[in-house]
SEFIZA-3560 file (N, C-alpha, C; in Angstrom, 3 decimals):
REM SEFIZA-3560
<numar><xx>31.227</xx><yy>56.788</yy><zz>287.517</zz><atom>N</atom></numar>
<numar><xx>32.740</xx><yy>56.194</yy><zz>287.484</zz><atom>CA</atom></numar>
<numar><xx>33.434</xx><yy>56.654</yy><zz>288.252</zz><atom>C</atom></numar>
<numar><xx>34.549</xx><yy>55.673</yy><zz>288.959</zz><atom>N</atom></numar>
<numar><xx>35.606</xx><yy>55.798</yy><zz>289.859</zz><atom>CA</atom></numar>
<numar><xx>36.755</xx><yy>57.149</yy><zz>289.402</zz><atom>C</atom></numar>
<numar><xx>37.250</xx><yy>57.670</yy><zz>290.196</zz><atom>N</atom></numar>
<numar><xx>38.368</xx><yy>58.075</yy><zz>289.900</zz><atom>CA</atom></numar>
<numar><xx>39.650</xx><yy>57.301</yy><zz>289.584</zz><atom>C</atom></numar>
<numar><xx>39.766</xx><yy>55.921</yy><zz>289.672</zz><atom>N</atom></numar>
<numar><xx>40.451</xx><yy>54.954</yy><zz>289.079</zz><atom>CA</atom></numar>
<numar><xx>39.691</xx><yy>54.494</yy><zz>288.397</zz><atom>C</atom></numar>
<numar><xx>38.489</xx><yy>54.597</yy><zz>287.580</zz><atom>N</atom></numar>
<numar><xx>38.718</xx><yy>53.843</yy><zz>286.730</zz><atom>CA</atom></numar>
<numar><xx>38.500</xx><yy>54.836</yy><zz>285.433</zz><atom>C</atom></numar>
<numar><xx>38.213</xx><yy>56.198</yy><zz>285.495</zz><atom>N</atom></numar>
<numar><xx>38.785</xx><yy>57.060</yy><zz>284.688</zz><atom>CA</atom></numar>
<numar><xx>40.159</xx><yy>57.573</yy><zz>284.708</zz><atom>C</atom></numar>
<numar><xx>41.102</xx><yy>57.298</yy><zz>285.268</zz><atom>N</atom></numar>
<numar><xx>42.878</xx><yy>56.939</yy><zz>284.715</zz><atom>CA</atom></numar>
<numar><xx>42.732</xx><yy>56.122</yy><zz>284.445</zz><atom>C</atom></numar>
<numar><xx>42.399</xx><yy>54.832</yy><zz>284.518</zz><atom>N</atom></numar>
<numar><xx>42.459</xx><yy>53.311</yy><zz>283.642</zz><atom>CA</atom></numar>
<numar><xx>42.084</xx><yy>53.531</yy><zz>282.117</zz><atom>C</atom></numar>
<numar><xx>41.151</xx><yy>54.239</yy><zz>282.246</zz><atom>N</atom></numar>
<numar><xx>40.582</xx><yy>55.039</yy><zz>280.525</zz><atom>CA</atom></numar>
<numar><xx>41.199</xx><yy>55.453</yy><zz>279.725</zz><atom>C</atom></numar>
<numar><xx>41.946</xx><yy>56.840</yy><zz>280.221</zz><atom>N</atom></numar>
<numar><xx>42.839</xx><yy>57.169</yy><zz>279.509</zz><atom>CA</atom></numar>
<numar><xx>44.296</xx><yy>56.889</yy><zz>279.181</zz><atom>C</atom></numar>
<numar><xx>44.870</xx><yy>55.732</yy><zz>280.484</zz><atom>N</atom></numar>
<numar><xx>45.925</xx><yy>55.202</yy><zz>280.325</zz><atom>CA</atom></numar>
<numar><xx>46.106</xx><yy>54.148</yy><zz>279.269</zz><atom>C</atom></numar>
<numar><xx>45.089</xx><yy>53.448</yy><zz>279.216</zz><atom>N</atom></numar>
<numar><xx>44.358</xx><yy>52.483</yy><zz>277.825</zz><atom>CA</atom></numar>
<numar><xx>44.648</xx><yy>52.786</yy><zz>276.558</zz><atom>C</atom></numar>
<numar><xx>43.907</xx><yy>54.302</yy><zz>276.686</zz><atom>N</atom></numar>
<numar><xx>43.496</xx><yy>55.068</yy><zz>276.004</zz><atom>CA</atom></numar>
<numar><xx>45.228</xx><yy>55.778</yy><zz>274.961</zz><atom>C</atom></numar>
<numar><xx>45.786</xx><yy>55.987</yy><zz>275.751</zz><atom>N</atom></numar>
<numar><xx>47.432</xx><yy>56.066</yy><zz>275.955</zz><atom>CA</atom></numar>
<numar><xx>48.282</xx><yy>55.069</yy><zz>275.197</zz><atom>C</atom></numar>
<numar><xx>47.548</xx><yy>54.161</yy><zz>275.362</zz><atom>N</atom></numar>
<numar><xx>48.451</xx><yy>52.737</yy><zz>275.568</zz><atom>CA</atom></numar>
<numar><xx>48.348</xx><yy>52.841</yy><zz>273.793</zz><atom>C</atom></numar>
<numar><xx>46.846</xx><yy>52.449</yy><zz>273.277</zz><atom>N</atom></numar>
<numar><xx>46.341</xx><yy>51.901</yy><zz>272.520</zz><atom>CA</atom></numar>
<numar><xx>47.055</xx><yy>53.586</yy><zz>271.229</zz><atom>C</atom></numar>
<numar><xx>46.845</xx><yy>54.280</yy><zz>271.524</zz><atom>N</atom></numar>
<numar><xx>47.493</xx><yy>55.410</yy><zz>270.494</zz><atom>CA</atom></numar>
<numar><xx>48.930</xx><yy>55.582</yy><zz>270.352</zz><atom>C</atom></numar>
<numar><xx>49.646</xx><yy>54.733</yy><zz>271.528</zz><atom>N</atom></numar>
<numar><xx>50.851</xx><yy>55.048</yy><zz>271.213</zz><atom>CA</atom></numar>
<numar><xx>51.466</xx><yy>53.760</yy><zz>270.290</zz><atom>C</atom></numar>
<numar><xx>50.561</xx><yy>52.364</yy><zz>270.697</zz><atom>N</atom></numar>
<numar><xx>51.105</xx><yy>51.318</yy><zz>269.625</zz><atom>CA</atom></numar>
<numar><xx>50.717</xx><yy>51.761</yy><zz>267.759</zz><atom>C</atom></numar>
<numar><xx>49.586</xx><yy>52.431</yy><zz>267.783</zz><atom>N</atom></numar>
<numar><xx>49.407</xx><yy>52.887</yy><zz>266.536</zz><atom>CA</atom></numar>
<numar><xx>50.332</xx><yy>53.390</yy><zz>266.388</zz><atom>C</atom></numar>
<numar><xx>50.655</xx><yy>54.733</yy><zz>266.872</zz><atom>N</atom></numar>
<numar><xx>51.719</xx><yy>55.308</yy><zz>266.687</zz><atom>CA</atom></numar>
<numar><xx>52.855</xx><yy>54.792</yy><zz>266.049</zz><atom>C</atom></numar>
<numar><xx>53.519</xx><yy>54.068</yy><zz>267.126</zz><atom>N</atom></numar>
<numar><xx>54.734</xx><yy>53.271</yy><zz>266.576</zz><atom>CA</atom></numar>
<numar><xx>54.797</xx><yy>52.292</yy><zz>265.534</zz><atom>C</atom></numar>
<numar><xx>53.148</xx><yy>51.570</yy><zz>265.503</zz><atom>N</atom></numar>
<numar><xx>53.049</xx><yy>50.524</yy><zz>264.460</zz><atom>CA</atom></numar>
<numar><xx>52.757</xx><yy>51.083</yy><zz>263.086</zz><atom>C</atom></numar>
<numar><xx>52.198</xx><yy>52.258</yy><zz>262.851</zz><atom>N</atom></numar>
<numar><xx>51.974</xx><yy>53.073</yy><zz>261.403</zz><atom>CA</atom></numar>
<numar><xx>52.920</xx><yy>53.970</yy><zz>261.299</zz><atom>C</atom></numar>
<numar><xx>54.080</xx><yy>54.403</yy><zz>261.973</zz><atom>N</atom></numar>
<numar><xx>54.916</xx><yy>55.285</yy><zz>261.899</zz><atom>CA</atom></numar>
<numar><xx>54.655</xx><yy>56.793</yy><zz>261.587</zz><atom>C</atom></numar>
<numar><xx>53.107</xx><yy>56.944</yy><zz>262.519</zz><atom>N</atom></numar>
<numar><xx>52.175</xx><yy>58.233</yy><zz>261.737</zz><atom>CA</atom></numar>
<numar><xx>52.461</xx><yy>58.945</yy><zz>263.057</zz><atom>C</atom></numar>
<numar><xx>52.776</xx><yy>60.080</yy><zz>262.872</zz><atom>N</atom></numar>
<numar><xx>52.950</xx><yy>61.754</yy><zz>263.995</zz><atom>CA</atom></numar>
<numar><xx>52.162</xx><yy>62.803</yy><zz>264.122</zz><atom>C</atom></numar>
<numar><xx>50.439</xx><yy>62.538</yy><zz>263.237</zz><atom>N</atom></numar>
<numar><xx>49.944</xx><yy>63.201</yy><zz>263.725</zz><atom>CA</atom></numar>
<numar><xx>48.857</xx><yy>62.479</yy><zz>264.089</zz><atom>C</atom></numar>
<numar><xx>47.601</xx><yy>63.509</yy><zz>264.569</zz><atom>N</atom></numar>
<numar><xx>46.562</xx><yy>63.082</yy><zz>265.366</zz><atom>CA</atom></numar>
<numar><xx>45.865</xx><yy>63.806</yy><zz>264.530</zz><atom>C</atom></numar>
<numar><xx>44.450</xx><yy>63.265</yy><zz>264.604</zz><atom>N</atom></numar>
<numar><xx>43.260</xx><yy>64.046</yy><zz>264.132</zz><atom>CA</atom></numar>
<numar><xx>42.196</xx><yy>63.618</yy><zz>265.464</zz><atom>C</atom></numar>
<numar><xx>41.969</xx><yy>64.967</yy><zz>266.006</zz><atom>N</atom></numar>
<numar><xx>40.915</xx><yy>65.191</yy><zz>266.933</zz><atom>CA</atom></numar>
<numar><xx>40.225</xx><yy>64.768</yy><zz>266.493</zz><atom>C</atom></numar>
<numar><xx>38.011</xx><yy>64.592</yy><zz>267.375</zz><atom>N</atom></numar>
<numar><xx>36.879</xx><yy>64.686</yy><zz>266.883</zz><atom>CA</atom></numar>
<numar><xx>36.095</xx><yy>66.023</yy><zz>266.445</zz><atom>C</atom></numar>
<numar><xx>36.984</xx><yy>66.882</yy><zz>266.461</zz><atom>N</atom></numar>
<numar><xx>36.755</xx><yy>68.228</yy><zz>266.263</zz><atom>CA</atom></numar>
<numar><xx>36.952</xx><yy>68.720</yy><zz>264.903</zz><atom>C</atom></numar>
<numar><xx>37.999</xx><yy>67.934</yy><zz>264.408</zz><atom>N</atom></numar>
<numar><xx>38.774</xx><yy>68.240</yy><zz>262.905</zz><atom>CA</atom></numar>
<numar><xx>40.335</xx><yy>68.894</yy><zz>263.490</zz><atom>C</atom></numar>
<numar><xx>40.472</xx><yy>69.056</yy><zz>264.894</zz><atom>N</atom></numar>
<numar><xx>41.517</xx><yy>69.766</yy><zz>265.060</zz><atom>CA</atom></numar>
<numar><xx>43.144</xx><yy>68.939</yy><zz>264.762</zz><atom>C</atom></numar>
<numar><xx>44.331</xx><yy>68.948</yy><zz>263.918</zz><atom>N</atom></numar>
<numar><xx>45.353</xx><yy>68.390</yy><zz>263.928</zz><atom>CA</atom></numar>
<numar><xx>46.030</xx><yy>68.758</yy><zz>265.083</zz><atom>C</atom></numar>
<numar><xx>46.696</xx><yy>67.373</yy><zz>265.878</zz><atom>N</atom></numar>
<numar><xx>47.550</xx><yy>67.457</yy><zz>266.993</zz><atom>CA</atom></numar>
<numar><xx>48.645</xx><yy>66.531</yy><zz>266.880</zz><atom>C</atom></numar>
<numar><xx>49.531</xx><yy>67.333</yy><zz>267.978</zz><atom>N</atom></numar>
<numar><xx>50.606</xx><yy>66.288</yy><zz>268.137</zz><atom>CA</atom></numar>
<numar><xx>50.637</xx><yy>65.230</yy><zz>269.136</zz><atom>C</atom></numar>
<numar><xx>51.097</xx><yy>63.938</yy><zz>269.407</zz><atom>N</atom></numar>
<numar><xx>50.901</xx><yy>63.314</yy><zz>269.855</zz><atom>CA</atom></numar>
<numar><xx>50.363</xx><yy>63.526</yy><zz>271.719</zz><atom>C</atom></numar>
<numar><xx>51.706</xx><yy>64.331</yy><zz>271.448</zz><atom>N</atom></numar>
<numar><xx>51.297</xx><yy>64.896</yy><zz>273.280</zz><atom>CA</atom></numar>
<numar><xx>50.090</xx><yy>65.393</yy><zz>273.336</zz><atom>C</atom></numar>
<numar><xx>49.462</xx><yy>66.783</yy><zz>272.529</zz><atom>N</atom></numar>
<numar><xx>48.666</xx><yy>67.320</yy><zz>272.819</zz><atom>CA</atom></numar>
<numar><xx>46.987</xx><yy>66.374</yy><zz>272.419</zz><atom>C</atom></numar>
<numar><xx>47.468</xx><yy>65.272</yy><zz>271.801</zz><atom>N</atom></numar>
<numar><xx>46.442</xx><yy>64.479</yy><zz>272.066</zz><atom>CA</atom></numar>
<numar><xx>46.076</xx><yy>63.456</yy><zz>273.129</zz><atom>C</atom></numar>
<numar><xx>47.932</xx><yy>63.079</yy><zz>273.760</zz><atom>N</atom></numar>
<numar><xx>47.533</xx><yy>62.735</yy><zz>275.054</zz><atom>CA</atom></numar>
<numar><xx>46.554</xx><yy>62.753</yy><zz>276.210</zz><atom>C</atom></numar>
<numar><xx>47.216</xx><yy>64.568</yy><zz>276.139</zz><atom>N</atom></numar>
<numar><xx>46.059</xx><yy>65.682</yy><zz>276.984</zz><atom>CA</atom></numar>
<numar><xx>44.949</xx><yy>65.558</yy><zz>276.813</zz><atom>C</atom></numar>
<numar><xx>44.189</xx><yy>65.567</yy><zz>275.454</zz><atom>N</atom></numar>
<numar><xx>42.922</xx><yy>65.699</yy><zz>275.218</zz><atom>CA</atom></numar>
<numar><xx>42.105</xx><yy>64.645</yy><zz>275.768</zz><atom>C</atom></numar>
<numar><xx>43.138</xx><yy>63.489</yy><zz>275.705</zz><atom>N</atom></numar>
<numar><xx>42.257</xx><yy>62.379</yy><zz>275.994</zz><atom>CA</atom></numar>
<numar><xx>42.378</xx><yy>61.913</yy><zz>277.625</zz><atom>C</atom></numar>
<numar><xx>43.494</xx><yy>62.631</yy><zz>278.634</zz><atom>N</atom></numar>
<numar><xx>43.663</xx><yy>62.694</yy><zz>279.818</zz><atom>CA</atom></numar>
<numar><xx>42.792</xx><yy>63.621</yy><zz>280.171</zz><atom>C</atom></numar>
<numar><xx>41.945</xx><yy>64.718</yy><zz>279.562</zz><atom>N</atom></numar>
<numar><xx>41.033</xx><yy>65.878</yy><zz>279.792</zz><atom>CA</atom></numar>
<numar><xx>39.885</xx><yy>65.201</yy><zz>279.642</zz><atom>C</atom></numar>
<numar><xx>39.455</xx><yy>64.422</yy><zz>278.526</zz><atom>N</atom></numar>
<numar><xx>38.266</xx><yy>64.130</yy><zz>277.951</zz><atom>CA</atom></numar>
<numar><xx>37.498</xx><yy>62.900</yy><zz>278.276</zz><atom>C</atom></numar>
<numar><xx>38.577</xx><yy>61.921</yy><zz>278.825</zz><atom>N</atom></numar>
<numar><xx>37.567</xx><yy>60.592</yy><zz>279.125</zz><atom>CA</atom></numar>
<numar><xx>37.303</xx><yy>60.552</yy><zz>280.525</zz><atom>C</atom></numar>
<numar><xx>36.340</xx><yy>59.909</yy><zz>280.361</zz><atom>N</atom></numar>
<numar><xx>35.482</xx><yy>59.920</yy><zz>282.222</zz><atom>CA</atom></numar>
<numar><xx>33.910</xx><yy>60.164</yy><zz>281.624</zz><atom>C</atom></numar>
<numar><xx>33.360</xx><yy>59.475</yy><zz>282.741</zz><atom>N</atom></numar>
<numar><xx>31.857</xx><yy>59.551</yy><zz>282.764</zz><atom>CA</atom></numar>
<numar><xx>31.801</xx><yy>58.657</yy><zz>281.632</zz><atom>C</atom></numar>
<numar><xx>30.510</xx><yy>58.910</yy><zz>280.555</zz><atom>N</atom></numar>
<numar><xx>30.267</xx><yy>57.970</yy><zz>279.363</zz><atom>CA</atom></numar>
<numar><xx>30.511</xx><yy>58.519</yy><zz>278.391</zz><atom>C</atom></numar>
<numar><xx>32.123</xx><yy>58.766</yy><zz>278.200</zz><atom>N</atom></numar>
<numar><xx>32.782</xx><yy>59.037</yy><zz>276.803</zz><atom>CA</atom></numar>
<numar><xx>33.927</xx><yy>58.016</yy><zz>276.559</zz><atom>C</atom></numar>
<numar><xx>34.006</xx><yy>57.549</yy><zz>275.531</zz><atom>N</atom></numar>
<numar><xx>34.819</xx><yy>57.016</yy><zz>274.998</zz><atom>CA</atom></numar>
<numar><xx>35.439</xx><yy>56.857</yy><zz>273.796</zz><atom>C</atom></numar>
<numar><xx>36.730</xx><yy>56.772</yy><zz>273.768</zz><atom>N</atom></numar>
<numar><xx>37.458</xx><yy>56.503</yy><zz>272.308</zz><atom>CA</atom></numar>
<numar><xx>37.359</xx><yy>55.452</yy><zz>271.206</zz><atom>C</atom></numar>
<numar><xx>37.700</xx><yy>56.247</yy><zz>269.980</zz><atom>N</atom></numar>
<numar><xx>38.063</xx><yy>54.849</yy><zz>269.089</zz><atom>CA</atom></numar>
<numar><xx>39.213</xx><yy>55.269</yy><zz>268.093</zz><atom>C</atom></numar>
<numar><xx>40.052</xx><yy>54.439</yy><zz>268.111</zz><atom>N</atom></numar>
<numar><xx>41.479</xx><yy>55.306</yy><zz>266.596</zz><atom>CA</atom></numar>
<numar><xx>41.213</xx><yy>54.109</yy><zz>265.381</zz><atom>C</atom></numar>
<numar><xx>41.656</xx><yy>55.188</yy><zz>264.509</zz><atom>N</atom></numar>
<numar><xx>41.989</xx><yy>54.257</yy><zz>263.348</zz><atom>CA</atom></numar>
<numar><xx>42.372</xx><yy>54.672</yy><zz>262.420</zz><atom>C</atom></numar>
<numar><xx>43.542</xx><yy>54.264</yy><zz>261.526</zz><atom>N</atom></numar>
<numar><xx>44.879</xx><yy>55.236</yy><zz>260.872</zz><atom>CA</atom></numar>
<numar><xx>43.599</xx><yy>55.875</yy><zz>259.710</zz><atom>C</atom></numar>
<numar><xx>43.570</xx><yy>56.951</yy><zz>258.903</zz><atom>N</atom></numar>
<numar><xx>43.050</xx><yy>57.816</yy><zz>258.152</zz><atom>CA</atom></numar>
<numar><xx>44.525</xx><yy>58.393</yy><zz>257.189</zz><atom>C</atom></numar>
<numar><xx>43.644</xx><yy>59.286</yy><zz>255.739</zz><atom>N</atom></numar>
<numar><xx>44.338</xx><yy>60.087</yy><zz>255.376</zz><atom>CA</atom></numar>
<numar><xx>43.855</xx><yy>61.242</yy><zz>255.827</zz><atom>C</atom></numar>
<numar><xx>44.635</xx><yy>62.370</yy><zz>255.615</zz><atom>N</atom></numar>
<numar><xx>43.848</xx><yy>63.658</yy><zz>256.042</zz><atom>CA</atom></numar>
<numar><xx>45.244</xx><yy>64.553</yy><zz>255.144</zz><atom>C</atom></numar>
<numar><xx>44.747</xx><yy>65.467</yy><zz>254.550</zz><atom>N</atom></numar>
<numar><xx>45.416</xx><yy>66.461</yy><zz>253.607</zz><atom>CA</atom></numar>
<numar><xx>47.066</xx><yy>65.311</yy><zz>253.500</zz><atom>C</atom></numar>
<numar><xx>46.395</xx><yy>64.540</yy><zz>252.719</zz><atom>N</atom></numar>
<numar><xx>47.944</xx><yy>63.777</yy><zz>252.134</zz><atom>CA</atom></numar>
<numar><xx>48.649</xx><yy>63.162</yy><zz>252.910</zz><atom>C</atom></numar>
<numar><xx>48.239</xx><yy>62.715</yy><zz>254.022</zz><atom>N</atom></numar>
<numar><xx>49.168</xx><yy>62.032</yy><zz>254.919</zz><atom>CA</atom></numar>
<numar><xx>48.390</xx><yy>61.040</yy><zz>256.210</zz><atom>C</atom></numar>
<numar><xx>48.934</xx><yy>60.364</yy><zz>256.436</zz><atom>N</atom></numar>
<numar><xx>48.164</xx><yy>59.116</yy><zz>257.392</zz><atom>CA</atom></numar>
<numar><xx>48.547</xx><yy>59.754</yy><zz>258.886</zz><atom>C</atom></numar>
<numar><xx>47.158</xx><yy>59.780</yy><zz>259.514</zz><atom>N</atom></numar>
<numar><xx>47.289</xx><yy>60.344</yy><zz>260.724</zz><atom>CA</atom></numar>
<numar><xx>46.325</xx><yy>59.258</yy><zz>261.693</zz><atom>C</atom></numar>
<numar><xx>45.524</xx><yy>59.084</yy><zz>262.902</zz><atom>N</atom></numar>
<numar><xx>45.749</xx><yy>58.586</yy><zz>263.273</zz><atom>CA</atom></numar>
<numar><xx>44.443</xx><yy>59.504</yy><zz>263.845</zz><atom>C</atom></numar>
<numar><xx>43.174</xx><yy>58.973</yy><zz>263.966</zz><atom>N</atom></numar>
<numar><xx>41.613</xx><yy>60.039</yy><zz>263.917</zz><atom>CA</atom></numar>
<numar><xx>41.460</xx><yy>58.909</yy><zz>264.856</zz><atom>C</atom></numar>
<numar><xx>41.169</xx><yy>60.312</yy><zz>265.827</zz><atom>N</atom></numar>
<numar><xx>40.242</xx><yy>59.530</yy><zz>267.376</zz><atom>CA</atom></numar>
<numar><xx>39.046</xx><yy>59.831</yy><zz>266.933</zz><atom>C</atom></numar>
<numar><xx>37.663</xx><yy>58.989</yy><zz>267.746</zz><atom>N</atom></numar>
<numar><xx>36.461</xx><yy>59.126</yy><zz>267.606</zz><atom>CA</atom></numar>
<numar><xx>36.438</xx><yy>59.250</yy><zz>268.976</zz><atom>C</atom></numar>
<numar><xx>35.568</xx><yy>59.885</yy><zz>269.127</zz><atom>N</atom></numar>
<numar><xx>34.674</xx><yy>59.994</yy><zz>270.830</zz><atom>CA</atom></numar>
<numar><xx>33.509</xx><yy>59.637</yy><zz>271.027</zz><atom>C</atom></numar>
<numar><xx>32.793</xx><yy>59.083</yy><zz>271.734</zz><atom>N</atom></numar>
<numar><xx>31.477</xx><yy>58.483</yy><zz>271.470</zz><atom>CA</atom></numar>
<numar><xx>31.003</xx><yy>58.862</yy><zz>273.317</zz><atom>C</atom></numar>
<numar><xx>29.789</xx><yy>59.658</yy><zz>273.283</zz><atom>N</atom></numar>
<numar><xx>28.705</xx><yy>59.707</yy><zz>274.679</zz><atom>CA</atom></numar>
<numar><xx>28.577</xx><yy>58.948</yy><zz>275.416</zz><atom>C</atom></numar>
//
């Protein structure tokens, strides 16, 4: 994967994450390892993680009684 492809991957992921946060009025994100994160922390994680053969998906889930965006990563 080229540097440009890597940048495209995390920019696309940021867009998808922002869309879900705005659409569902969610403020918290759950990373694949179970860590609760803010939107900015999740964006940093996406930028650091996406590359190579790693891909992510997003879903709205309930965690500790509140809605969160769950990030799932696959290698």
